[in-house]
C-alpha positions in Angstrom: -107.0 33.1 12.9 -103.1 33.7 13.5 -100.4 32.2 11.9 -98.8 30.7 15.0 -97.2 27.5 13.0 -93.2 28.1 14.6 -92.3 26.8 10.9 -94.4 29.6 8.8 -92.7 32.0 11.9 -89.2 31.2 11.0 -89.8 31.0 7.5 -91.8 34.9 7.3 -89.0 36.0 9.9 -86.0 34.4 8.2 -86.9 34.7 4.5 -90.2 37.0 3.4 -88.9 39.1 5.6 -85.4 39.7 5.0 -85.9 39.2 1.0 -88.2 42.4 1.5 -85.7 44.3 2.9 -83.2 43.5 0.1 -85.6 43.8 -2.8 -86.4 47.4 -1.2 -83.3 48.5 -0.5 -82.3 47.8 -4.5 -85.0 49.4 -5.6 -84.1 52.8 -3.8 -79.9 52.3 -4.5 -81.2 51.8 -7.8 -83.3 55.0 -7.7 -80.3 56.7 -6.4 -78.4 55.2 -9.5 -80.5 56.2 -11.9 -81.3 59.7 -11.0 -77.4 60.5 -10.5 -77.1 58.5 -14.4 -79.7 60.9 -15.7 -78.5 64.4 -13.8 -75.7 64.0 -14.9 -76.1 62.8 -18.4 -73.7 59.7 -18.7 -75.4 57.6 -21.0 -73.6 59.1 -23.8 -70.1 58.8 -21.8 -70.5 54.9 -21.8 -71.2 53.6 -25.7 -73.6 50.7 -26.1 -70.3 48.7 -27.5 -69.1 46.1 -26.2 -65.2 46.8 -27.1 -65.9 50.2 -25.3 -63.8 48.9 -22.0 -63.6 51.0 -18.6 -60.3 51.6 -17.8 -60.6 51.3 -13.9 -57.5 49.4 -13.3 -59.6 46.7 -13.2 -57.7 44.1 -14.8 -54.4 44.7 -11.9 -56.7 44.1 -9.4 -58.9 40.6 -10.5 -62.0 42.3 -10.9 -63.3 41.3 -14.6 -63.4 44.5 -16.8 -66.6 46.3 -17.8 -67.3 47.3 -21.0 -69.3 50.3 -22.0 -72.3 47.6 -23.2 -72.1 46.6 -19.9 -73.2 49.4 -18.2 -75.7 50.4 -20.1 -77.5 47.0 -19.7 -77.5 47.4 -16.1 -78.4 50.4 -16.1 -81.2 50.9 -19.0 -82.1 47.7 -19.3 -81.8 46.2 -15.9 -82.3 48.8 -12.7 -84.7 50.8 -14.8 -87.0 48.2 -15.3 -86.8 47.5 -12.1 -87.8 50.7 -10.7 -90.4 50.8 -13.2 -91.9 47.7 -12.5 -92.1 48.3 -8.4 -93.0 51.9 -9.4 -96.4 50.8 -11.9 -100.0 50.8 -10.7 -99.4 53.1 -8.1 -96.7 52.1 -6.3 -98.4 48.6 -6.3 -95.4 46.1 -5.7 -93.5 48.9 -4.1 -96.3 49.0 -1.8 -96.1 45.5 -0.9 -92.4 45.2 -0.3 -93.1 48.7 2.1 -95.7 46.3 3.4 -93.4 43.7 4.9 -89.8 45.1 4.9 -88.2 46.2 8.6 -85.3 47.6 7.7 -85.2 48.3 3.8 -85.8 51.9 3.4 -82.7 52.4 6.0 
């Protein structure tokens, strides 16, 4: 039976497909970052220490300074976990996103 309820169709298009797009983009951007991180051996350049701050001019332009610890948390704890989760079980979760998304791989 086809789903034709206007509210359901609208929800699928406005929320389900767009979130699958966003999550697919996040996966591919995370994979790219991890590939560069690993290829360049960047982990040792960011000590897992909250006192080691990246000197990037952030205090001068209003951005919050980030520490080596925060970089490690983002890359090794969060992004690697996201990629591993979507890649697990033969890319089961990634394949769900790919079947729904329409623009996430651009």
